C-alpha positions in Angstrom: -0.1 -6.5 -0.7 -3.7 -7.6 0.2 -5.2 -11.1 -0.3 -7.8 -12.2 2.3 -9.5 -15.6 2.1 -12.9 -16.2 3.9 -14.5 -19.5 4.2 -17.7 -21.1 5.4 -18.9 -24.7 4.9 -16.1 -25.4 2.4 -17.1 -22.4 0.4 -14.2 -19.8 -0.1 -14.1 -16.3 -1.4 -11.1 -14.0 -1.9 -11.0 -10.2 -1.2 -8.4 -8.3 -3.0 -5.4 -9.5 -4.7 -2.6 -7.0 -4.6 1.1 -6.7 -5.2 4.0 -4.8 -3.9 7.5 -3.6 -5.1 10.5 -5.4 -3.4 12.9 -2.6 -2.7 15.4 -4.8 -1.2 16.1 -6.6 -4.4 18.0 -5.6 -7.7 15.8 -4.0 -10.3 12.9 -3.8 -7.6 10.7 -6.6 -9.0 7.1 -7.1 -8.1 6.0 -9.4 -5.3 2.7 -11.3 -5.4 1.1 -13.4 -2.7 2.2 -16.9 -2.3 -0.6 -19.5 -3.1 1.2 -22.6 -1.9 -0.7 -22.6 1.4 -4.2 -22.4 0.0 -3.3 -24.8 -2.8 -2.0 -27.4 0.1 -5.2 -26.8 2.0 -7.5 -27.4 -1.0 -8.6 -23.8 -0.9 -9.8 -22.4 -4.3 -11.9 -19.4 -4.0 -15.2 -19.3 -5.8 -15.2 -15.6 -6.3 -12.9 -12.6 -6.0 -14.1 -9.3 -4.6 -12.2 -6.2 -5.1 -12.6 -3.4 -2.7 -10.8 -0.6 -4.7 -8.3 0.0 -7.5 -4.9 0.6 -5.7 -2.0 -1.6 -7.0 -1.8 -3.2 -3.4 -5.3 -4.4 -4.0 -5.4 -5.4 -7.5 -1.9 -5.6 -8.9 -1.6 -9.4 -8.8 -4.9 -10.4 -10.2 -3.8 -10.9 -13.6 -0.8 -13.1 -12.3 -2.8 -15.2 -9.9 -6.3 -15.3 -11.1 -5.7 -17.8 -13.9 -5.0 -20.3 -11.1 -8.7 -19.8 -9.9 -10.6 -18.9 -13.0 -13.5 -17.5 -10.9 -15.8 -14.5 -11.2 -14.3 -11.2 -10.4 -16.5 -8.3 -8.8 -15.3 -4.8 -8.9 -16.6 -1.2 -9.1 -16.6 0.5 -12.4 -13.0 2.2 -11.9 -11.4 -0.8 -10.4 -13.0 -3.0 -13.2 -11.7 -0.6 -15.9 -8.1 -0.8 -14.6 -8.4 -4.7 -14.2 -9.5 -4.9 -17.9 -6.4 -2.9 -19.0 -4.2 -5.3 -17.0 -6.0 -8.4 -18.5 -5.6 -7.1 -21.9 -1.8 -6.6 -21.4 -1.7 -10.4 -20.4 -3.8 -11.2 -23.2 -6.5 -12.6 -20.9 -10.3 -12.5 -21.5 -12.0 -10.0 -19.3 -15.3 -11.9 -19.4 -14.9 -13.0 -15.7 -14.7 -9.2 -14.5 -18.3 -8.1 -13.5 -19.0 -4.5 -12.7 -20.9 -3.9 -9.4 -21.9 -0.5 -8.3 -21.5 0.7 -4.7 -24.5 -0.2 -2.5 -25.3 -3.4 -4.7 -25.6 -6.8 -2.9 -24.7 -10.1 -4.4 -24.5 -13.8 -3.3 -21.6 -16.5 -3.4 -22.6 -19.8 -1.9 -23.4 -19.3 1.8 -22.1 -15.6 1.5 -24.2 -12.7 1.0 -22.2 -9.3 0.5 -23.0 -5.7 0.0 -20.8 -3.1 -1.2 -20.7 -0.1 0.9 -19.1 3.2 -0.4 -16.3 4.8 1.7 -14.0 7.8 1.0 -10.3 7.0 0.4 -7.5 8.4 -1.8 -9.0 6.8 -4.8 -12.8 6.9 -5.9 -15.2 3.9 -5.2 -13.4 2.4 -2.3 -15.8 0.1 -0.7 -16.1 -1.8 2.5 -17.8 -5.3 2.2 -20.5 -6.2 4.5 -20.5 -10.1 4.6 -23.1 -12.4 6.1 -22.7 -16.3 6.3 -23.8 -18.8 8.9 -25.6 -16.2 11.0 -22.5 -14.0 11.4 -22.1 -10.4 10.2 -18.7 -9.4 9.2 -17.5 -5.9 8.1 -14.3 -5.9 5.9 -13.4 -2.2 5.8 -10.8 -2.0 3.2 -8.9 1.2 3.1 -11.1 4.2 4.2 -11.1 7.6 6.0 -13.8 10.1 7.0 -13.4 12.8 4.5 -16.1 15.4 4.6 -14.9 17.0 1.4 -13.6 14.4 -0.8 -13.5 16.4 -4.1 -14.6 13.3 -6.0 -17.5 11.3 -4.9 -19.8 11.9 -1.9 -18.9 11.7 2.0 -19.6 8.6 3.9 -23.3 8.0 4.7 -23.4 7.6 8.5 -27.0 6.3 8.2 -25.8 3.4 6.0 -23.3 2.3 8.5 -25.4 2.9 11.7 -28.1 0.6 10.0 -25.6 -2.3 10.2 -25.2 -2.2 13.8 -24.5 -4.5 15.7 -21.8 -6.4 13.7 -20.3 -9.4 15.0 -16.7 -8.7 13.7 -14.8 -5.8 12.0 -11.7 -6.7 10.0 -10.3 -3.2 9.9 -7.6 -0.9 8.6 -4.9 -0.1 11.2 -2.6 2.0 9.0 -3.1 5.3 11.1 -4.2 4.0 14.4 -1.3 5.5 16.1 -2.4 8.9 14.8 -4.4 11.1 17.2 -7.2 13.3 15.8 -8.6 13.2 12.3 -6.9 12.8 9.0 -7.0 15.8 6.6 -9.5 16.4 3.9 -8.9 16.5 0.3 -10.7 19.9 0.2 -8.1 21.4 2.5 -5.2 20.0 0.4 -6.9 21.6 -2.7 -7.1 25.0 -1.0 -3.5 24.7 0.0 -2.4 23.7 -3.4 -4.3 26.7 -4.9 -2.6 29.1 -2.4 0.8 27.6 -3.1 0.6 27.6 -6.9 -0.6 31.3 -6.8 2.8 32.1 -5.2 5.0 30.1 -7.6 6.9 31.7 -10.2 8.4 29.7 -13.2 7.5 26.2 -14.1 5.7 24.0 -11.6 5.8 20.3 -11.4 3.5 18.6 -8.9 4.2 15.0 -8.1 1.5 12.8 -6.5 0.2 9.2 -6.7 -1.6 8.5 -10.1 -4.4 6.9 -8.3 -5.2 10.0 -6.3 -7.7 11.2 -8.8 -9.2 14.0 -6.5 -5.6 15.4 -6.0 -5.0 15.4 -9.9 -8.4 17.2 -10.5 -7.5 19.8 -7.4 -4.1 20.5 -9.1 -5.9 21.1 -12.5 -8.4 23.4 -11.0 -5.7 25.4 -9.2 -3.6 25.8 -12.3 -6.6 27.0 -14.3 -7.3 29.7 -11.8 -3.6 30.7 -11.9 -3.8 31.0 -15.6 -1.6 27.8 -16.1 -2.2 25.1 -18.3 -1.5 21.4 -17.3 0.2 18.3 -18.7 0.3 14.7 -17.4 3.7 13.1 -17.2 4.0 9.4 -16.6 2.5 6.3 -18.1 0.5 5.3 -15.1 -1.0 8.8 -14.7 -1.9 9.0 -18.3 -3.7 5.6 -17.9 -5.5 6.4 -14.7 -6.8 9.6 -15.8 -7.9 8.0 -19.1 -9.9 5.4 -17.3 -11.4 7.9 -14.9 -12.4 10.4 -17.5 -14.3 7.4 -19.3 -16.3 7.2 -16.2 -17.0 10.8 -15.9 -14.9 11.6 -12.9 -12.7 14.1 -14.4 -15.2 16.1 -16.5 -14.1 19.2 -14.7 -10.2 18.6 -15.4 -8.9 21.5 -17.9 -7.6 20.6 -21.3 -4.4 18.7 -21.3 -1.2 19.9 -23.2 0.8 16.9 -24.8 4.3 16.7 -23.4 5.8 17.4 -26.7 4.3 21.0 -26.8 5.5 21.9 -23.3 8.7 23.6 -24.7 6.8 26.0 -26.6 4.8 27.4 -23.4 6.4 30.1 -21.2 7.3 28.6 -17.8 4.8 30.9 -16.0 2.0 29.2 -17.8 2.9 25.4 -17.2 2.0 23.0 -14.4 3.2 19.4 -14.9 1.4 16.7 -13.0 4.1 13.9 -12.8 4.6 10.5 -11.4 7.8 9.8 -9.2 7.2 11.2 -5.8 8.7 8.0 -4.3 12.1 8.4 -5.9 11.3 5.7 -8.6 14.3 5.3 -10.9 12.2 5.1 -14.2 9.5 7.7 -13.2 8.9 11.0 -14.9 10.2 13.2 -12.1 13.5 11.2 -11.8 13.8 11.8 -15.6 13.3 15.6 -15.1 15.9 15.8 -12.3 18.4 14.0 -14.3 17.9 16.1 -17.3 16.7 13.0 -19.2 13.1 13.9 -20.4 12.9 14.2 -24.2 10.6 17.2 -24.3 11.7 19.6 -21.3 14.4 20.7 -19.0 13.9 22.1 -15.5 15.7 25.6 -15.1 16.8 27.4 -11.9 13.7 29.0 -10.1 11.3 26.2 -11.3 9.3 24.6 -8.6 8.7 21.0 -7.6 5.9 20.1 -5.1 5.8 16.7 -3.5 2.1 16.2 -3.0 2.6 12.7 -1.4 4.1 11.2 1.9 7.1 9.1 1.6 6.3 5.3 1.8 8.7 3.7 4.5 11.8 2.4 2.8 11.7 5.2 -0.1 13.3 7.9 2.2 16.7 7.6 0.5 15.8 7.4 -2.9 13.6 10.6 -2.3 16.3 12.4 -0.6 18.6 11.6 -3.6 16.0 13.1 -5.8 15.6 16.2 -4.0 19.4 16.6 -3.9 19.5 16.5 -7.7 16.6 18.9 -7.9 18.3 21.2 -5.5 21.6 21.0 -7.5 19.5 22.3 -10.4 18.3 25.3 -8.3 14.7 24.1 -8.0 12.3 25.3 -5.3 11.2 22.1 -3.3 7.8 21.8 -1.3 7.4 18.6 0.6 5.9 17.0 3.6 8.4 18.6 6.0 8.3 22.3 4.9 4.6 22.3 3.7 2.8 19.4 5.3 -0.5 21.1 4.2 -0.1 19.9 0.6 -0.9 16.1 1.4 -3.4 14.2 3.4 -3.5 10.5 4.3 -6.0 8.2 2.9 -6.5 6.1 6.2 -8.4 6.9 9.3 -6.8 8.3 12.4 -8.0 7.5 16.0 -11.1 9.9 16.1 -12.3 8.4 12.7 -11.9 4.8 13.8 -13.8 5.4 17.1 -16.6 7.3 15.2 -17.0 4.4 12.7 -17.1 1.7 15.6 -19.8 3.8 17.4 -21.7 3.6 14.4 -21.5 -0.1 13.7 -20.9 -1.4 17.3 -18.8 -4.5 16.6 -18.6 -7.2 19.2 -15.0 -8.2 17.9 -12.3 -6.5 16.1 -9.4 -8.0 13.9 -6.8 -5.2 13.2 -5.2 -5.7 9.7 -2.8 -3.6 7.6 0.2 -1.5 9.0 2.8 -3.0 11.2 2.7 -4.5 14.6 2.6 -1.0 16.4 -0.3 0.1 14.3 -2.1 -3.1 15.0 -1.5 -2.8 18.8 -2.6 0.9 18.7 -5.8 -0.3 17.1 -6.2 -3.0 19.7 -6.0 -0.3 22.5 -8.7 1.8 20.6 -10.9 -1.5 20.8 -10.2 -2.0 24.5 -11.2 1.6 25.1 -14.5 1.0 23.4 -15.2 -2.5 25.0 -14.6 -4.4 21.8 -12.9 -7.7 21.8 -9.6 -7.8 19.9 -7.4 -10.5 21.1 -5.3 -11.1 18.0 -2.9 -9.1 15.8 -2.4 -11.4 12.7 0.4 -11.7 10.5 0.6 -13.1 7.0 -0.1 -16.8 6.9 -2.3 -17.0 9.9 -5.4 -19.2 9.5 -8.0 -17.7 11.9 -11.3 -19.2 13.3 -14.2 -16.9 14.1 -17.2 -18.5 15.9 -19.4 -18.2 18.9 -16.2 -18.3 21.1 -14.7 -15.4 19.4 -11.3 -15.2 17.4 -8.4 -17.6 17.7 -5.5 -18.5 15.5 -5.7 -22.2 14.5 -2.3 -22.2 12.6 0.4 -20.0 11.4 1.9 -20.9 7.8 5.2 -19.5 6.7 4.7 -17.3 3.5 8.0 -17.5 1.3 8.1 -14.5 -1.1 7.0 -15.1 -4.7 8.3 -12.5 -7.4 7.3 -11.9 -10.9 10.1 -12.7 -13.1 10.1 -12.7 -17.0 6.4 -12.8 -16.9 6.0 -15.7 -14.6 5.4 -16.0 -10.8 8.5 -17.7 -9.1 10.0 -18.3 -5.8 12.3 -15.6 -4.5 15.7 -16.0 -6.4 17.9 -18.4 -4.0 14.9 -19.6 -2.0 14.0 -22.7 -4.0 13.5 -25.3 -1.5 15.3 -28.7 -2.0 13.1 -31.3 -0.4 16.1 -33.6 0.5 17.8 -30.8 2.3 14.7 -29.4 3.8 14.1 -32.8 5.6 17.6 -32.8 6.9 18.4 -29.2 7.9 15.0 -27.4 8.1 14.1 -24.0 7.0 14.5 -20.5 8.7 12.1 -17.8 7.4 13.4 -14.2 8.7 11.1 -11.2 7.9 13.2 -8.1 8.9 11.2 -4.7 9.3 13.9 -1.8 9.1 13.8 1.9 8.7 16.4 4.4 7.5 17.9 6.6 10.1 20.4 9.5 9.9 23.3 7.2 10.4 22.2 4.0 8.9 19.5 1.4 9.4 17.5 0.2 12.3 15.1 -2.7 13.2 11.4 -1.5 13.8 9.0 -3.6 15.9 9.2 -7.4 16.4 11.6 -9.7 14.6 9.4 -12.3 12.6 11.2 -15.6 12.7 9.7 -18.9 11.8 12.0 -22.0 12.1 10.5 -25.0 10.5 12.5 -28.3 11.3 15.6 -26.2 12.1 18.0 -26.8 15.2 17.3 -24.5 18.1 18.2 -21.0 17.9 18.9 -18.4 20.8 16.5 -15.6 19.5 17.7 -12.9 21.9 21.4 -13.3 21.0 20.4 -13.3 17.3 18.3 -10.3 17.8 21.1 -8.3 19.5 23.6 -9.4 16.9 21.3 -8.4 14.1 20.7 -4.8 15.7 24.4 -4.4 15.8 24.9 -5.5 12.2 22.3 -3.2 11.0 23.8 0.0 12.6 27.4 -0.7 11.2 26.3 -1.6 7.6 26.6 1.3 5.1 23.9 0.9 2.4 21.9 3.3 0.3 19.0 1.1 -0.5 17.4 -2.0 0.8 18.8 -4.0 -2.0 22.3 -3.1 -1.0 21.4 -3.8 2.6 20.3 -7.1 1.7 23.2 -7.9 -0.3 25.6 -6.9 2.7 23.6 -8.6 5.4 23.0 -11.9 3.8 26.5 -13.4 4.0 27.0 -12.1 7.5 23.5 -13.7 8.5 24.5 -17.0 7.2 28.1 -16.7 8.7 26.5 -16.0 12.1 23.8 -18.9 11.8 26.5 -21.3 10.9 28.5 -20.6 14.0 25.6 -20.7 16.4 23.2 -23.5 15.1 24.0 -27.2 14.9 22.8 -27.4 11.4 22.6 -24.6 9.0 19.1 -24.5 7.6 17.9 -23.0 4.2 17.7 -19.3 5.1 14.8 -17.2 3.7 15.4 -13.6 4.2 13.0 -10.9 3.6 13.9 -7.1 4.3 10.7 -4.9 4.7 10.5 -1.1 4.8 9.0 -0.1 8.3 7.8 3.2 9.4 9.5 4.8 12.4 7.4 5.4 15.3 6.2 9.0 15.5 8.2 9.9 18.8 11.3 8.6 17.2 10.7 10.1 13.9 10.4 13.7 15.6 13.5 13.1 17.6 15.4 12.1 14.5 14.2 15.2 12.5 15.2 17.4 15.4 18.7 16.0 15.2 19.1 16.7 11.4 
């Protein structure tokens, strides 16, 4: 979930406005950024700049933009996706302005230029911002892909021409990963090789936004004499917008879902949503025999051309068990890792970009604490100042003295409920009680283990006006409870943990505060993940 505010001389701009899915709540509602802090500080962005069209960067725009009513700037694909969202919300899309990669524009004291990068969606751009004599590069999501399938590789000359920059606000997602992320070209060849070996029907599940992957699957299917069909509303919508922009001209003709039953299994490839085990996605319906037009048969094949997002491991495992029960051959990141490539930079790519732009300072964003710390270590190796690993709600000042955190604001979650943005259920703050008892905000990053759940990284605890708490004792107690709780999903874990948590706090604090608990899916460190896999 991405929303960054930049201000200079009381003029503010916003970069991206994304949402996330709350897997720890019933029915998996959408969570959007909390605007209470900007509202309290009198911050209203004069413009919104979108780096690319992924949901965690554009998903909340239609919900939050009406509070700003400012111009929105986006590249053609992201703008097309935003227009669809605005139409669904019955909003005018007049504020959405298309900007081509490479173009520059101004907003008050800010001059910005969109710089094309490669990522797992076309038209992902970094933003080069200049204001008050400072030059700041906001990378957005990126990787160095020499063969991106759709679009062109990154121009090293364009980025070298920026050097030196004062500050990079950079993607930390794969900072702990040595070497180089894979190329979409390599994945395309691996998919073609795998499809050629498959007998029976083939279903390939990937992220709808990964248009290069969708195109690669279509080309591979055509080479094997198979016809393709898209399954899933988000997949159909994404491909429709991309085709309108000319990105999918090489995609073979599509077979409607209702005609699939008339084709021999050896002539079919279905490109489906649902790689993360989503309950209402196409792949889940196929696994449960609930799709209206087709039934999977023993000997058919399902290829997961996507990595599990942290927190989705259990739903994905349950999905695979259903498929295995049907006699389906399964290809995934464990037995065929060549069938997917990440969209974020590994260490060699980070180093190369920083050698090009020669930043004086770095602020590592995205990912979790360990990703930011690995990013800081790379900066230290290159002689770049990176003193901060910011968390949500940090107000950071950048000036001639460098980076410093001026204030840290709690960020109580806001979810979308019945088409409106509301506080998390049960977290509405009563002002009278707040003054008397205080509030405790707890963000708990967890990961699924073989036997249960485990906390990953730092415990994010913010006590506002609450009585003192022994954090070490609390942390030890919390780790013990996580080990003993049996829960299949994050929602089940939250339901089991919340009453235990309130009971412990009632026994150990002088006054029981309002407790705001948020459980987040975290990624297991590589060494621990390998050890866990070895023990399976």
